[in-house]
DODRENKE-415558 format. One record per residue (C-alpha): z, x, y; residue number from 1; residue in three letters. Coordinates in Angstrom, 1 decimal. Layout:
# DODRENKE-415558
- pz, px, py, num, residu
- Z, X, Y, NUM, ala;
...
This chain:
# DODRENKE-415558
- pz, px, py, num, residu
- -1.3, 44.8, 27.1, 1, met;
- -3.4, 45.0, 24.0, 2, arg;
- -0.1, 45.1, 22.0, 3, thr;
- 1.1, 42.0, 23.7, 4, leu;
- -2.2, 40.2, 23.1, 5, ile;
- -2.1, 41.2, 19.4, 6, phe;
- 1.5, 40.0, 19.1, 7, phe;
- 0.7, 36.6, 20.7, 8, leu;
- -2.4, 36.2, 18.5, 9, ser;
- -0.4, 37.0, 15.4, 10, leu;
- 2.3, 34.6, 16.5, 11, leu;
- -0.4, 31.9, 17.0, 12, phe;
- -1.7, 32.5, 13.4, 13, val;
- 1.7, 32.3, 11.9, 14, ile;
- 2.6, 29.1, 13.7, 15, ile;
- -0.6, 27.4, 13.0, 16, asn;
- -0.6, 28.7, 9.5, 17, gly;
- 2.8, 27.0, 8.9, 18, ser;
- 1.3, 23.8, 10.2, 19, gln;
- -1.7, 24.1, 7.9, 20, asp;
- 0.7, 24.5, 5.0, 21, leu;
- 2.8, 21.4, 6.1, 22, ser;
- 3.5, 19.0, 3.3, 23, leu;
- 1.5, 16.1, 4.5, 24, ser;
- 1.3, 13.7, 7.4, 25, pro;
- 4.3, 11.9, 6.0, 26, ser;
- 6.3, 15.0, 5.2, 27, gly;
- 6.1, 14.7, 1.4, 28, ile;
- 3.0, 15.8, -0.6, 29, pro;
- 1.1, 13.8, -3.2, 30, ala;
- 2.2, 14.4, -6.7, 31, pro;
- 0.2, 17.0, -8.8, 32, thr;
- 2.0, 17.0, -12.1, 33, thr;
- 3.2, 14.8, -14.9, 34, asn;
- 6.7, 13.2, -14.8, 35, leu;
- 8.2, 13.3, -18.2, 36, gly;
- 6.5, 10.6, -20.3, 37, ala;
- 4.3, 9.6, -17.3, 38, trp;
- 0.9, 11.3, -17.3, 39, asn;
- -0.6, 11.7, -13.9, 40, leu;
- -4.2, 10.4, -14.1, 41, ile;
- -5.0, 9.9, -10.4, 42, tyr;
- -3.7, 11.3, -7.1, 43, ser;
- -5.2, 11.3, -3.7, 44, thr;
- -4.1, 12.1, -0.2, 45, asp;
- -7.3, 10.6, 1.3, 46, phe;
- -9.3, 13.6, 2.4, 47, pro;
- -12.6, 13.2, 4.3, 48, gly;
- -13.7, 10.1, 6.1, 49, thr;
- -13.9, 7.4, 3.5, 50, asp;
- -12.6, 6.3, 0.1, 51, val;
- -14.8, 7.1, -2.9, 52, pro;
- -16.5, 4.3, -4.9, 53, tyr;
- -15.9, 3.3, -7.7, 54, pro;
- -12.4, 4.7, -7.4, 55, asp;
- -11.8, 2.2, -4.6, 56, trp;
- -13.5, -1.0, -3.8, 57, phe;
- -13.2, -2.4, -0.2, 58, lys;
- -12.6, -6.1, 0.2, 59, tyr;
- -15.0, -8.3, 2.2, 60, gly;
- -15.5, -11.9, 2.9, 61, gly;
- -14.8, -12.7, 6.5, 62, asn;
- -16.8, -15.7, 7.5, 63, asn;
- -15.7, -15.8, 11.1, 64, gly;
- -12.5, -17.7, 10.4, 65, asn;
- -10.4, -14.8, 9.2, 66, gly;
- -10.6, -12.5, 6.2, 67, gly;
- -11.1, -9.0, 4.9, 68, trp;
- -13.8, -6.6, 6.2, 69, ala;
- -14.7, -3.2, 4.8, 70, pro;
- -14.8, -1.8, 8.4, 71, ser;
- -11.1, -2.4, 8.6, 72, his;
- -10.5, 0.3, 5.9, 73, val;
- -10.5, 3.6, 7.7, 74, val;
- -9.8, 7.1, 6.5, 75, val;
- -9.1, 9.9, 9.1, 76, ser;
- -6.8, 12.9, 9.2, 77, gly;
- -5.6, 12.4, 5.7, 78, gly;
- -4.4, 8.9, 6.3, 79, ile;
- -5.8, 5.6, 5.0, 80, leu;
- -5.4, 2.9, 7.6, 81, thr;
- -5.7, -0.8, 6.9, 82, leu;
- -6.3, -2.4, 10.2, 83, lys;
- -5.5, -6.0, 11.2, 84, thr;
- -6.7, -7.4, 14.6, 85, asn;
- -8.9, -10.0, 16.2, 86, gln;
- -12.3, -8.5, 15.7, 87, asp;
- -15.1, -9.4, 18.1, 88, pro;
- -17.6, -8.7, 15.3, 89, asn;
- -16.2, -11.7, 13.5, 90, phe;
- -15.9, -14.2, 16.4, 91, arg;
- -12.5, -12.7, 17.4, 92, asn;
- -11.0, -14.0, 14.2, 93, ser;
- -8.1, -12.1, 12.6, 94, trp;
- -9.6, -9.6, 10.3, 95, thr;
- -7.8, -7.4, 7.8, 96, trp;
- -8.2, -4.3, 5.6, 97, gly;
- -7.9, -4.3, 1.8, 98, gly;
- -9.1, -2.3, -1.2, 99, leu;
- -8.4, -2.0, -4.9, 100, ser;
- -9.1, 0.2, -8.0, 101, met;
- -10.3, -2.9, -9.8, 102, leu;
- -13.8, -1.6, -10.4, 103, gln;
- -12.7, 1.9, -11.4, 104, ser;
- -11.8, 3.4, -14.7, 105, his;
- -8.1, 3.4, -13.7, 106, tyr;
- -7.5, -0.1, -15.1, 107, cys;
- -4.8, 0.2, -17.6, 108, gln;
- -2.0, -1.6, -19.5, 109, thr;
- 1.3, -0.2, -18.4, 110, tyr;
- 1.8, 2.7, -16.1, 111, gly;
- 3.7, 4.1, -13.1, 112, lys;
- 2.4, 3.7, -9.5, 113, tyr;
- 3.6, 5.3, -6.3, 114, glu;
- 2.3, 4.7, -2.7, 115, val;
- 3.5, 6.6, 0.3, 116, arg;
- 3.1, 4.3, 3.3, 117, phe;
- 4.4, 2.7, 6.4, 118, lys;
- 3.5, -0.3, 8.5, 119, met;
- 3.5, -1.5, 12.0, 120, asp;
- 5.7, -4.5, 12.9, 121, pro;
- 3.9, -7.8, 13.6, 122, gly;
- 4.8, -11.4, 13.1, 123, tyr;
- 2.3, -13.2, 10.9, 124, gly;
- 0.8, -10.0, 9.5, 125, val;
- 1.5, -9.4, 5.8, 126, ala;
- 1.3, -6.1, 3.9, 127, gly;
- 1.0, -6.1, 0.1, 128, val;
- 0.9, -3.4, -2.5, 129, ile;
- 0.2, -4.9, -5.9, 130, leu;
- -1.2, -4.7, -9.4, 131, leu;
- -4.0, -7.2, -10.1, 132, trp;
- -5.6, -8.2, -13.5, 133, pro;
- -8.8, -6.2, -14.2, 134, cys;
- -10.4, -9.3, -15.6, 135, asn;
- -9.8, -10.9, -12.2, 136, asn;
- -8.2, -13.9, -13.8, 137, gln;
- -4.9, -14.8, -12.0, 138, trp;
- -2.1, -14.9, -12.9, 139, pro;
- -0.5, -12.4, -13.7, 140, pro;
- 0.2, -10.4, -10.5, 141, glu;
- 2.8, -7.7, -9.8, 142, ile;
- 3.6, -7.3, -6.1, 143, asp;
- 5.8, -4.2, -5.8, 144, phe;
- 5.9, -4.3, -2.1, 145, tyr;
- 5.3, -7.4, 0.1, 146, glu;
- 6.2, -8.4, 3.6, 147, asp;
- 4.7, -11.7, 4.4, 148, gly;
- 5.4, -11.4, 8.2, 149, gly;
- 7.4, -14.7, 8.3, 150, gly;
- 10.9, -15.7, 9.0, 151, thr;
- 12.2, -14.6, 5.5, 152, met;
- 11.0, -11.1, 6.4, 153, phe;
- 12.8, -11.0, 9.7, 154, asn;
- 9.6, -12.0, 11.6, 155, asp;
- 7.6, -9.1, 10.2, 156, gly;
- 9.8, -6.4, 11.8, 157, asn;
- 9.5, -4.4, 8.5, 158, arg;
- 13.2, -4.2, 7.9, 159, ser;
- 12.9, -5.7, 4.4, 160, lys;
- 10.5, -6.2, 1.6, 161, gly;
- 10.1, -8.0, -1.7, 162, ser;
- 8.7, -7.4, -5.2, 163, ala;
- 7.4, -10.4, -7.1, 164, thr;
- 6.2, -10.9, -10.6, 165, leu;
- 3.8, -13.9, -11.0, 166, his;
- 3.1, -15.2, -14.5, 167, trp;
- 2.0, -18.3, -16.4, 168, ser;
- -0.5, -21.0, -15.4, 169, pro;
- 2.4, -22.6, -13.5, 170, gln;
- 2.8, -19.5, -11.4, 171, asn;
- 6.4, -18.7, -12.5, 172, asn;
- 7.9, -16.1, -10.2, 173, gln;
- 10.7, -13.5, -10.2, 174, asn;
- 11.4, -12.1, -6.7, 175, thr;
- 13.6, -9.2, -5.8, 176, thr;
- 14.5, -8.0, -2.2, 177, trp;
- 15.0, -4.6, -0.7, 178, val;
- 16.2, -3.5, 2.8, 179, asn;
- 14.6, -0.5, 4.4, 180, ala;
- 12.8, 0.4, 7.6, 181, asp;
- 9.2, 0.3, 6.5, 182, phe;
- 7.9, 1.2, 10.0, 183, thr;
- 8.9, 4.7, 8.7, 184, gln;
- 7.4, 6.6, 5.8, 185, trp;
- 8.6, 5.6, 2.3, 186, his;
- 7.3, 5.9, -1.2, 187, thr;
- 7.3, 2.5, -2.9, 188, ile;
- 6.7, 2.4, -6.7, 189, gly;
- 6.8, 0.5, -9.9, 190, val;
- 7.2, 1.5, -13.5, 191, glu;
- 5.5, -1.0, -15.8, 192, trp;
- 6.4, -0.8, -19.5, 193, thr;
- 6.4, -3.4, -22.3, 194, pro;
- 8.6, -6.3, -21.2, 195, gly;
- 10.0, -4.4, -18.2, 196, asn;
- 9.3, -3.6, -14.5, 197, leu;
- 11.4, -1.1, -12.6, 198, val;
- 10.9, -1.0, -8.8, 199, tyr;
- 11.5, 2.3, -7.0, 200, thr;
- 11.9, 3.4, -3.4, 201, leu;
- 11.7, 7.1, -2.6, 202, asp;
- 12.2, 7.9, -6.2, 203, gly;
- 15.3, 5.6, -6.7, 204, asn;
- 15.5, 2.4, -8.6, 205, thr;
- 16.2, -0.6, -6.4, 206, trp;
- 15.3, -3.5, -8.7, 207, gly;
- 14.1, -4.4, -12.2, 208, ser;
- 12.8, -7.3, -14.3, 209, val;
- 13.0, -7.8, -18.1, 210, ser;
- 10.9, -10.7, -19.1, 211, ser;
- 8.3, -11.9, -21.6, 212, ser;
- 6.3, -12.7, -18.5, 213, gly;
- 5.6, -9.0, -17.8, 214, val;
- 1.8, -8.6, -18.2, 215, pro;
- 0.3, -7.2, -21.3, 216, thr;
- -3.3, -6.9, -20.0, 217, ile;
- -5.0, -4.1, -18.0, 218, pro;
- -4.3, -4.2, -14.3, 219, met;
- -5.3, -2.1, -11.3, 220, ala;
- -3.7, -1.1, -8.0, 221, leu;
- -4.5, -2.9, -4.7, 222, gly;
- -3.5, -2.3, -1.1, 223, leu;
- -4.0, -4.9, 1.6, 224, gln;
- -3.0, -6.5, 4.9, 225, thr;
- -3.7, -10.1, 5.8, 226, gln;
- -2.6, -12.9, 8.2, 227, thr;
- -1.2, -16.3, 7.3, 228, gly;
- -3.5, -19.2, 6.7, 229, thr;
- -0.9, -22.0, 6.5, 230, asn;
- 0.7, -21.9, 9.9, 231, cys;
- 3.2, -24.6, 9.0, 232, ala;
- 4.6, -22.3, 6.3, 233, gln;
- 6.1, -19.7, 8.7, 234, asn;
- 8.9, -18.7, 6.3, 235, trp;
- 6.7, -16.5, 4.2, 236, trp;
- 3.1, -15.7, 5.2, 237, asn;
- 3.2, -16.9, 8.8, 238, ala;
- 0.3, -17.0, 11.3, 239, cys;
- 0.2, -14.5, 14.2, 240, pro;
- 1.6, -15.9, 17.5, 241, asn;
- 1.7, -14.7, 21.1, 242, ser;
- 4.3, -12.1, 20.2, 243, asn;
- 2.1, -10.4, 17.6, 244, thr;
- 0.7, -7.1, 18.7, 245, pro;
- -3.1, -6.9, 19.2, 246, ala;
- -3.3, -4.5, 16.2, 247, glu;
- -1.0, -4.2, 13.2, 248, val;
- -1.8, -1.6, 10.7, 249, asn;
- -0.7, -0.3, 7.3, 250, met;
- -0.9, 3.5, 6.9, 251, tyr;
- -1.1, 5.2, 3.5, 252, val;
- -0.6, 8.9, 3.1, 253, asp;
- -1.1, 9.1, -0.6, 254, trp;
- -1.4, 7.2, -3.9, 255, val;
- -0.4, 8.4, -7.4, 256, ala;
- -1.2, 6.6, -10.7, 257, val;
- 0.3, 7.6, -14.1, 258, tyr;
- -0.4, 6.4, -17.5, 259, ser;
- 2.3, 5.3, -19.9, 260, tyr;
- 3.1, 7.3, -23.1, 261, ser;
- 5.5, 5.4, -25.3, 262, ser;
C-alpha cells in the first residue's frame, strides 16, 4: 500500500512539475535573448498582481461619459487583462483599460516590438497596440495592431486587423490589413528602422511600409481597448450595441522590446 501511495505521489509531482514548466499561458514563452541585430532591452510576462511604474503608466480620465480607468488594467495569473464594460463606478458608462511605456526609460527611436495577445469579440469595442511619440505630440503614430470593432473589421469578431502609420499635420495615413483569428493567441509585432516599418505576425512578415513619413523621433509602446465615440461612424470605431457582450477584454501574455543596432 505504501508503495502505491509513493508511486501516486511521485506521479502527482511529475505531472504538476510538467505543468509548472509549461511555456506560458499562451503556449509560447516571453523572449529572453537578442535576435540578431535586435538587442532585447525589456521583456515581461506580467508576474505578480500589478504592472510596475514607471515601466508602465495606466490611462485614466473617465468623467462618467466613457473613458479609461486604471482599475480596468488587471494583472493575474501571468496575464495582463484590459477590461471593457459598463462600469457602475462610472455611472455605468463604457469604461476601458489602457497603459503605455511613455513615462519609462524605454522610449527610443527605432526598435522591434512584440506582443503576445488575444481579444474577445465585441461590436463597438476596439483593441489597439501602438507606438506613440514620447513628447506626446501627435502625429506620428504607429498602430501595428488595430481592430476598431466596426463593419470594416467584420463587426469586431476579431477575424482581421490593420496596421496604420499616421504622419504629418494633415494626418496622412498608410493602412495595411491582415486576416487571422485574434480571439486566439498570436504574437503581433513591428520592426521600425530608418524609413521602414515591417509588420509581423507569429514571427512572419505580413506587411511593410517604406516612406519618408516613418517617424524619426522617440516613441513608446501602448496597449489599449476603447469603445467608439462617434456612433454614426460605424465602419471603423463603432459604438457598442445590444449585441455587444457585457464585457470585452484584451489579454496579453507577454511583451518584448528590442533596441535597434544599425
